[in-house]
N, C-alpha and C positions, 0 to 999 in steps of 0.2 A: 389559583386559575385564571383570574383576570390577565396576568403578567403573563402567563403562556397562551393566551386567546390573542393581546395583542400580537407577540412575538409571530404566531403562526399567520397572524393578517398581512403582516410587514415583511416575513418571506414570503408569501404568497405575493404579494406585489414586487418587489423585487424580480421575483420569477419571471411574471408579465411583461415587468419592463424587459426583462433580458430576450424574453421570446421575441416581443416586438422591435429591438435594437437588429435583433439577429435578423427577426423579418425583413427589417428594413435596409438590411446589407447585404442582406442575397438579392432583393429585389433592386438595390441599384448598380449591384455586379452586374448582375442581368442586364440592366437596362444598358448601362457603360461597352459591354460585350456585345449588342447589338446595335449599339450607335459606331461602334470600331468596324464592325463586320460591315456596315452600311457603308460607310467612310472609305473602308480598301475596296468595297466594291465597285462604288462609284470613282474610285482612284483609277480602278482598270479598266473599266468602262470608257472613262475619258480618255486613259492614253490609246486605247485599242482606236478608239473613233477619232482623235487627232492624229492618228499615224493612218489611220484610213484614208483621211483627207490629203495626207502631204501625199501618199500615195499616187492618190486623183490628180492630183498638181502634177506630179513627176510624170504622169501618163498623159497629161494634156502637152506639156511642153517637149515630150517627145513627140508626137503626133504634129505638132506645128513643124518640127524642124522636117518629117519628111516633106511635106509642102514648098516649102520656099526658106531661105535662110535670111528673109526679110522678117524683122521683127518691127510691127508697128500696133499705137494703142486700138486699131479696127478686129485685132483678134481676137478669137473666141479667151486663150488664155489673160486679153486684160479687162475682161468682164467681170466686174467686182461681184460676190455671190454673197446677197442681203441674206440675213437670217433668213431659216427656214427652216422647219420642220422636217427630219432625218425619214420616218417614218412615210414623209409621202415620195419621196425618191425610189422606195420599196418595190412597191406595188401591192395587187392583192395575192401573190403565191408565195410571199411572208408576212403573214396575217400574224402569227406570233410572233416574230421578230418586230412587225410595223409596233403591237401594242406595247412589248417591251420597251420602246425606243418613243411612246408618247410624247415623254418629258424632254428629248433632245433636241436642242436645236444649234442649227450651225451655220457659221457665217466665215467668208477669208478671200483673199485677194491674191494676186501674186502681182509684183513687183519687178521690172525692168531695174537690176541696180546699176548694169551702164547708161542708166540716163541722168548717169548723175557725173561730176567730177570728180576721178578715183586719186587720193591724198598721195598715195604712192606713185603717182607718175609725177610729183613734182621732181624728184631724185633720180639720176639716171647714170646708175654707173658712177654713182658715188657724188657726181655734179649734179647743181640743179638746172633743173630743164628749162630754158628760158620762155620757150613758148606755153608751157603750162603754169610756171609762176604770174606772165602774164595773164590766164585768164585764170587764175584763181584772185588775184589783182583786182579784175573785174567784176568778180564773184564779189568781193569784199566792198568795194566801192557803191555798190549799189544794193548790199544791204546795211552801207554804212557802218560796216565796222571796223576796228583798230586796225590800219595797214601792219602795225609792230606786232598785234599777234601772230602775223603769216610770216614774219618774220622769224618768229621764234617759232614756230611750225614746223619751217623749212628747215631751219639749223640743228630742232634736237629730233628730226625725220633723218636728215643726213649720221647723225649719231647713232640713232637706234638702228638705221640698214648698215652701219659698218660692222664687219667684224667682230664682237665680244672679244678674240683673240687677239686682237692687232695690240700692238703694242704702244702704250701712248709716253709723254715726254711733257715735262713741265707738271704747273701746276692742274693744270685742266686733266692729270692723267686721273687724279683725284675725284674725280668729280662720276659721280652716278650715274649707270649706263641706263638712258631709258628704255622702257620697255617698249617693244612694237607694237601697237594697237591694230585689235582684227574688227573694229567697229566703232561708228561715229562717237557710240557714247564713249569710248575710250581716249579720246583725242586730248583729255583733260592731262596723260599721261607727257604729252607732248606741248604743256605749257598753254595750250589753249583754256580760256574761261568758259565755265557754263553756262553763261551768257551767251558766249561765241557759241558754241556747239549746239546752244539749242533755236539759234538765227540759221548754223548750215546744216542742219539736221537732214532738209528736205533736197538738199543739191548737192551733198557730195558724200562720198562712199571712202570705204576702206575695203579692197579686193589685194589678195595676195598678188595681185601681179600688177603689169602695168596694162591699161584697157583702154580703146576709144570711148567716146561719147558718143551711144546711138542717138542719131538725129533726128530718127523718127519718133521718139518714146520721152527725149527732154524736154523738159520747162521751158518757154520762155526765157527765164532767165537765166538757165546753161546754156542754153542758146547764145543768149548776148553776150556771155563769159566766154565761151570756147570757139567762139567766130568772128576774129575782130576783123571791125567794121561795119557788122552789125550793133546800131543802137534797139534800144528797149522795145518803141512800138514797130520797129521792122522785125523784132524777133515776134512779138508777137502776130504779125499779120503773116510770119513764114510756119507760126504753129496752126494758125488757125487755117490755113490754106492745105496743110497736109493733112488734116482730118477727113478734108473730099478727095485730097488724091495723094497717099504716102508716099513715101520717097523710095526709089527702088535701088538705086545710087547716089553715087556723090555727084555727079553730074548734075542727078535732078534738083539738089540743095541748090548749087550755084544757080541753074536757070529762074526756082521757083525766087530766089533770091533778087534778084535783080541786080547783083554784083556782080559784073564781068571778072573783076580780079579779086572775087572772094578766094583766100587760099585753104584750102583741104589738103589733107593727105591721111593715108590709110594710119598711119599711128595714131593719133588723133583725133578723127571722126570716123561713125560707121554707120551701115543703115539696118546694121544685124547686132546681136548681143548673145554671151556664154551665160551671164549670170544672173541669175535669178533671186529673190526673198519670195518665198511663201509665209503667209500669216494666217493661222487658224483659231475661230474662236470658236466654244463650245459652251452653251449653255444645256447643262444637265440636274433639270431640277434647280434649285436655289445656289447649284454649283458653278461658277465659272472659270473656264479653264484655256488660254490661249500659249500658240508656239507660234513662233518666228523663225524660219527653216532655210537656211541658204544653201543654195543648190548650182550646180555648176552643169551646163550642157556641151558634151563635146559630142559632136555629131546627133547618134541616135542615144549615146550613152547621157542619161542624168542621175546625177548620184547628189546626196546631201552632204556638204561640208563639216555645217554642225548645226545643234539646235536649240533653242534658247525657248524655254518655261518663262512664260511672264505671267506677272497677275495684277490683269483689267483693273481702271481705277475702280472703287467700290464694290469691286469682287468679294465674295464670300468662298474663299478657297480651301477644300480638306484635303 
């Protein structure tokens, strides 16, 4: 009898353990399903909000083109949107939506990509474009970057722009054909070191066609690089002066510089832009998301060329 009673107790304990294990597993699966559903919902909401922000930026750029072909840093598109609660923009008529977005915060900015030196300008019709090479040389010198890296960049760019099917002769024909980058971060494909890329990041750009530098939005360093005869001190004064009165034509630039013989041309210099970058950052609860969209404006048409989703430093992305 004692043996039978002990076996019954052991069986009961095993059954209790089994039930507890099954219950814990069921609870874990339920919790996991809720977590997955929450993450998917947050991801969908983030994508919707980021797309909406990009569309809003596209509208701003289109409306700007209705008013003038001159682009400068005093226009609405150039104002950085500091982090703000999305529900504060919705008003009282969308109370339900506002409550749903209480934890959503948005920030962003539009950058004129033609405020920078375009790497593709270095080569024209397969040959090195001397005025652009001079501008890059001045930039490298001002940033104290190695000139030999600029030469490597130009040589590799020529190869990358050459038609891949073009016949090659000699040992060089066996060398790998470098890929043509589409962003500054990819200049390593053309032999530029990470340290140099980091220093160049805010001053150069890779655009799919030749583009002039917008002298209304270029930094003093870029002004110094692309305007021969303009030292850094004069470039700084030129930038300060344009903050009060932006340039409406290239003639305004010559007059403001005080250099009568300043050489400008439409191929390298302008006062308007077509390429922009929209960067949007969203904080939805504990989740941070960031997207970067390159846009091309042709007249009143503004289209997205490509979008890159980025992970902000220290962010928790689901």
